[in-house]
Backbone as CSV, one residue per row, in Angstrom:
resi,resn,N_x,N_y,N_z,CA_x,CA_y,CA_z,C_x,C_y,C_z
1,MET,-3.873,-15.264,4.780,-5.371,-14.995,4.937,-5.347,-13.833,6.169
2,ILE,-6.260,-12.832,5.949,-6.330,-11.720,7.016,-7.102,-12.249,8.233
3,ASP,-6.687,-12.087,9.441,-7.321,-12.542,10.764,-8.609,-11.820,10.838
4,ILE,-9.515,-12.388,11.428,-10.865,-11.626,11.519,-10.838,-10.527,12.572
5,LYS,-9.943,-10.757,13.601,-9.762,-9.729,14.590,-9.072,-8.528,13.825
6,PHE,-8.170,-8.669,13.020,-7.684,-7.548,12.327,-8.675,-6.822,11.414
7,ALA,-9.437,-7.670,10.661,-10.551,-7.042,9.819,-11.694,-6.300,10.622
8,GLY,-11.631,-6.532,11.889,-12.593,-5.892,12.807,-12.104,-4.816,13.643
9,GLU,-11.536,-5.280,14.804,-10.982,-4.386,15.758,-9.863,-3.446,15.375
10,ILE,-9.041,-4.007,14.888,-7.682,-2.999,14.333,-8.066,-2.214,13.128
11,LEU,-8.906,-2.830,12.108,-9.280,-2.015,11.057,-10.034,-0.858,11.570
12,ASP,-10.982,-1.015,12.427,-11.687,0.024,13.046,-10.828,1.088,13.613
13,GLN,-9.871,0.745,14.466,-8.866,1.574,15.042,-8.148,2.550,14.102
14,LEU,-7.808,1.816,12.987,-7.038,2.544,11.845,-7.981,3.537,11.291
15,GLN,-9.119,3.185,10.946,-9.984,4.122,10.300,-10.464,5.267,11.215
16,GLU,-10.595,5.022,12.510,-10.903,6.047,13.345,-9.710,6.896,13.508
17,LYS,-8.465,6.644,13.547,-7.248,7.468,13.615,-7.229,8.156,12.444
18,ASN,-7.307,7.638,11.210,-7.146,8.311,9.972,-8.245,7.931,8.962
19,PRO,-9.380,8.654,9.075,-10.448,8.335,8.449,-10.277,8.516,6.840
20,ARG,-9.384,9.169,6.567,-9.226,9.533,5.072,-8.953,8.379,4.251
21,PHE,-8.455,7.165,4.949,-8.269,6.012,4.060,-9.304,4.914,4.311
22,HIS,-9.871,4.464,3.232,-10.841,3.423,3.291,-10.118,2.057,3.809
23,GLY,-10.885,1.392,4.490,-10.519,0.036,5.247,-9.725,-0.866,4.205
24,LYS,-10.348,-0.732,2.884,-9.792,-1.751,2.003,-8.262,-1.234,1.390
25,ALA,-7.941,0.183,1.856,-6.616,0.579,1.514,-5.643,-0.020,2.312
26,TYR,-6.028,-0.305,3.583,-5.058,-1.029,4.458,-4.806,-2.533,4.082
27,LEU,-5.943,-3.170,3.710,-5.969,-4.592,3.435,-4.940,-4.712,2.038
28,PHE,-5.351,-3.798,1.115,-4.651,-3.964,-0.048,-3.045,-3.756,0.158
29,LEU,-2.629,-2.829,1.044,-1.272,-2.577,1.196,-0.720,-3.909,1.808
30,LEU,-1.395,-4.421,2.764,-0.877,-5.801,3.270,-0.787,-6.764,2.293
31,SER,-1.674,-6.803,1.474,-1.651,-7.832,0.222,-0.387,-7.572,-0.599
32,SER,-0.134,-6.303,-0.949,0.866,-5.864,-1.655,2.257,-6.401,-0.759
33,LEU,2.315,-6.123,0.365,3.452,-6.473,1.129,3.719,-8.072,1.097
34,HIS,2.664,-8.755,1.180,2.643,-10.289,1.083,3.076,-10.797,-0.232
35,ARG,2.771,-9.948,-1.247,3.183,-10.421,-2.679,4.653,-10.087,-2.761
36,VAL,5.040,-8.996,-2.330,6.709,-8.727,-2.420,7.438,-9.800,-1.545
37,ILE,6.982,-9.874,-0.393,7.846,-10.801,0.357,7.816,-12.154,-0.259
38,GLY,6.673,-12.574,-0.906,6.480,-13.748,-1.559,7.420,-14.026,-2.782
39,ASP,7.907,-12.984,-3.374,8.675,-12.974,-4.430,10.125,-13.006,-4.226
40,LEU,10.334,-12.835,-2.890,11.878,-12.769,-2.280,12.230,-14.293,-2.347
41,LYS,13.828,-14.318,-2.623,14.431,-15.628,-2.520,14.495,-16.230,-0.954
42,GLU,14.927,-14.849,-0.217,15.080,-15.280,1.274,14.386,-14.160,2.082
43,PRO,13.780,-14.430,3.184,12.998,-13.169,3.982,14.212,-12.093,4.211
44,ARG,13.624,-10.856,4.247,14.400,-9.881,4.675,13.526,-8.512,4.715
45,HIS,14.090,-7.467,5.301,13.428,-6.222,5.434,12.982,-5.633,3.859
46,ILE,11.817,-5.136,3.777,11.357,-4.446,2.599,11.563,-2.927,2.625
47,THR,12.088,-2.389,1.582,12.296,-0.881,1.546,10.931,-0.208,1.141
48,GLY,10.782,0.983,1.461,9.485,1.681,0.993,9.393,1.716,-0.584
49,GLN,10.575,1.946,-1.163,10.599,1.737,-2.743,10.071,0.417,-3.256
50,GLU,10.622,-0.686,-2.526,10.103,-1.993,-3.004,8.478,-2.304,-2.751
51,LEU,8.135,-1.682,-1.624,6.681,-1.906,-1.106,5.809,-1.029,-2.227
52,ALA,6.302,0.150,-2.503,5.422,0.948,-3.450,5.273,0.437,-4.845
53,ASN,6.662,-0.201,-5.255,6.420,-0.903,-6.475,5.613,-2.030,-6.476
54,GLY,5.656,-2.943,-5.487,4.815,-3.896,-5.265,3.382,-3.685,-5.429
55,PHE,3.062,-2.547,-4.653,1.736,-2.003,-4.708,1.169,-1.580,-5.957
56,ARG,2.060,-0.819,-6.767,1.776,-0.291,-8.094,1.443,-1.625,-8.990
57,CYS,2.344,-2.572,-9.024,2.155,-3.923,-9.744,0.961,-4.569,-9.499
58,LEU,0.604,-4.630,-8.097,-0.629,-5.305,-7.673,-1.891,-4.640,-8.072
59,ALA,-1.916,-3.242,-8.075,-2.976,-2.372,-8.396,-3.276,-2.626,-9.924
60,LEU,-2.085,-2.528,-10.771,-2.423,-2.812,-12.203,-2.900,-4.144,-12.534
61,ASP,-2.365,-5.010,-11.851,-2.901,-6.504,-12.085,-4.310,-6.695,-11.661
62,ARG,-4.751,-6.063,-10.528,-5.997,-6.272,-10.002,-7.143,-5.450,-10.691
63,PHE,-6.656,-4.055,-10.968,-7.806,-3.244,-11.339,-7.526,-2.599,-12.684
64,GLY,-6.535,-3.142,-13.390,-6.132,-2.562,-14.699,-6.346,-1.015,-14.918
65,PRO,-7.045,-0.629,-16.049,-7.038,0.796,-16.222,-7.920,1.571,-15.110
66,MET,-8.514,0.849,-14.378,-9.183,1.444,-13.247,-8.365,1.517,-11.874
67,ALA,-7.213,1.276,-11.893,-6.376,1.222,-10.708,-6.283,2.694,-9.970
68,ARG,-6.033,3.607,-10.630,-6.086,4.976,-10.152,-7.360,5.378,-9.550
69,THR,-8.430,5.100,-10.295,-9.895,5.440,-9.721,-10.245,4.824,-8.422
70,VAL,-9.698,3.427,-8.399,-10.102,2.622,-7.343,-9.241,3.187,-5.927
71,LEU,-8.012,3.417,-6.190,-7.009,3.964,-5.321,-7.618,5.250,-4.789
72,GLN,-7.959,6.081,-5.552,-8.409,7.356,-5.218,-9.585,7.305,-4.376
73,HIS,-10.582,6.446,-4.637,-11.814,6.095,-3.953,-11.338,5.723,-2.477
74,TRP,-10.124,4.955,-2.405,-9.867,4.535,-0.977,-9.028,5.625,-0.319
75,GLY,-8.712,6.762,-0.818,-8.161,7.775,-0.391,-6.388,7.754,-0.591
76,ILE,-5.987,7.125,-1.624,-4.546,6.876,-1.897,-4.484,7.560,-3.172
77,LYS,-3.641,8.577,-3.091,-3.346,9.559,-4.254,-1.927,9.706,-4.573
78,THR,-1.222,9.430,-3.580,0.425,9.349,-3.794,1.133,8.408,-3.223
79,THR,2.314,8.351,-3.264,3.242,7.167,-2.741,3.438,7.705,-1.165
80,GLN,3.157,9.008,-0.976,3.167,9.466,0.386,2.141,8.873,1.250
81,ASP,0.889,8.696,0.519,-0.116,8.195,1.186,0.129,6.731,1.684
82,LEU,0.868,5.988,0.854,1.305,4.645,1.016,2.171,4.517,2.334
83,GLY,3.041,5.411,2.461,3.814,5.586,3.895,3.101,5.798,4.849
84,GLU,2.080,6.738,4.771,1.110,7.014,5.964,0.422,5.860,6.302
85,ILE,-0.213,4.973,5.533,-0.630,3.713,5.776,0.184,2.646,6.514
86,VAL,1.321,2.657,5.966,2.392,1.836,6.595,2.567,2.039,8.012
87,PHE,2.777,3.537,8.278,2.940,3.836,9.577,2.008,3.967,10.396
88,ALA,0.737,3.954,10.044,-0.482,3.617,10.856,-0.520,2.346,11.242
89,LEU,-0.141,1.460,10.233,-0.165,-0.101,10.719,0.995,-0.320,11.548
90,VAL,2.134,0.261,11.483,3.207,0.046,12.496,2.672,0.582,13.841
91,GLU,2.035,1.745,13.853,1.398,2.323,15.174,0.492,1.373,15.843
92,CYS,-0.278,0.636,15.054,-1.316,-0.293,15.541,-0.723,-1.669,15.872
93,GLY,0.666,-1.801,15.608,1.234,-3.071,15.920,1.216,-4.267,14.944
94,VAL,0.689,-3.852,13.837,0.479,-4.745,12.673,1.896,-5.117,11.920
95,LEU,2.592,-4.070,11.721,3.751,-4.111,11.019,4.945,-3.536,11.888
96,ILE,6.000,-3.997,11.683,7.323,-3.351,12.497,8.204,-2.737,11.752
97,ARG,8.849,-1.532,12.118,9.580,-0.741,11.505,11.038,-0.839,12.003
98,GLN,12.068,-0.600,11.211,13.281,-0.680,11.554,13.836,0.869,11.788
99,ASP,14.898,1.017,12.479,15.341,2.493,12.859,15.312,3.396,11.715
100,GLU,15.810,2.716,10.662,16.205,3.703,9.406,14.741,3.857,8.633
101,ASP,13.851,3.260,9.016,12.576,3.426,8.271,11.900,4.866,8.621
102,ASN,11.434,5.597,7.538,10.962,6.859,7.731,9.862,7.159,6.743
103,LEU,8.856,8.073,7.058,7.935,8.297,6.261,8.385,8.917,4.925
104,GLU,9.462,9.519,4.894,10.102,10.097,3.806,10.632,9.100,2.650
105,ASP,10.668,7.823,3.189,10.936,6.771,2.169,9.965,6.700,1.176
106,PHE,8.766,7.114,1.514,7.607,6.975,0.425,7.329,8.144,-0.298
107,GLN,8.124,9.162,-0.157,7.834,10.411,-0.664,8.207,10.523,-2.219
108,ASP,7.308,11.048,-3.081,7.569,11.113,-4.546,8.225,10.051,-5.235
109,LEU,7.783,8.671,-4.851,8.410,7.519,-5.404,8.110,7.341,-7.046
110,PHE,6.727,7.685,-7.384,6.262,7.773,-8.690,5.051,8.687,-8.586
111,ASP,4.575,9.060,-9.878,3.312,9.681,-9.954,2.251,8.916,-10.549
112,PHE,1.165,8.928,-9.671,-0.111,8.072,-10.013,-0.660,8.227,-11.402
113,GLU,-0.636,9.472,-11.713,-1.331,9.808,-12.991,-0.362,9.045,-14.052
114,GLU,0.962,9.243,-13.985,1.837,8.730,-14.914,1.853,7.106,-14.873
115,VAL,1.988,6.538,-13.745,2.099,5.063,-13.881,0.693,4.281,-14.104
116,PHE,-0.414,5.009,-13.694,-1.624,4.289,-13.744,-2.443,4.662,-15.013
117,GLU,-1.997,5.860,-15.630,-2.715,6.183,-16.852,-1.910,6.326,-18.062
118,HIS,-0.796,7.169,-18.123,0.107,7.575,-19.122,0.883,6.366,-19.472
119,ASP,1.336,5.725,-18.567,2.226,4.545,-18.894,1.453,3.086,-18.731
120,TYR,0.241,3.108,-18.713,-0.595,1.888,-18.546,-0.310,1.138,-19.892
121,PRO,-0.105,-0.254,-19.733,0.266,-0.965,-21.070,-1.064,-1.191,-21.816
122,TRP,-1.586,-0.212,-22.425,-2.726,-0.338,-23.258,-2.222,-1.405,-24.428
123,SER,-3.168,-2.125,-24.903,-2.955,-3.100,-25.962,-3.336,-2.376,-27.170
124,THR,-2.819,-2.434,-28.245,-3.202,-1.999,-29.634,-3.965,-2.701,-30.488
């Protein structure tokens, strides 16, 4: 569960520093991280690729064919945006990074149009 302090003060700080992302973008990324960690057999560091894939799966599960539209409304259009959100969360002290973690870890991991529209598992 998200702490009220985070939802208030820290979320306000995040949006003030990077207003192009809706507050729900930060919360959804944290939900994605929680889901990825919950699926692990043992706790360990999560890579940018793992987080992006978990984010994609959660977006498809929660929003179905509207996933890309919802994410765009929140300011998320590329996997690079996910990295910017992660590093904003690191800067605010919500997440911790390791020395080898870089924003480039999130660059061009998948195309949003492809995974949320073209490859959407439409039923026949």
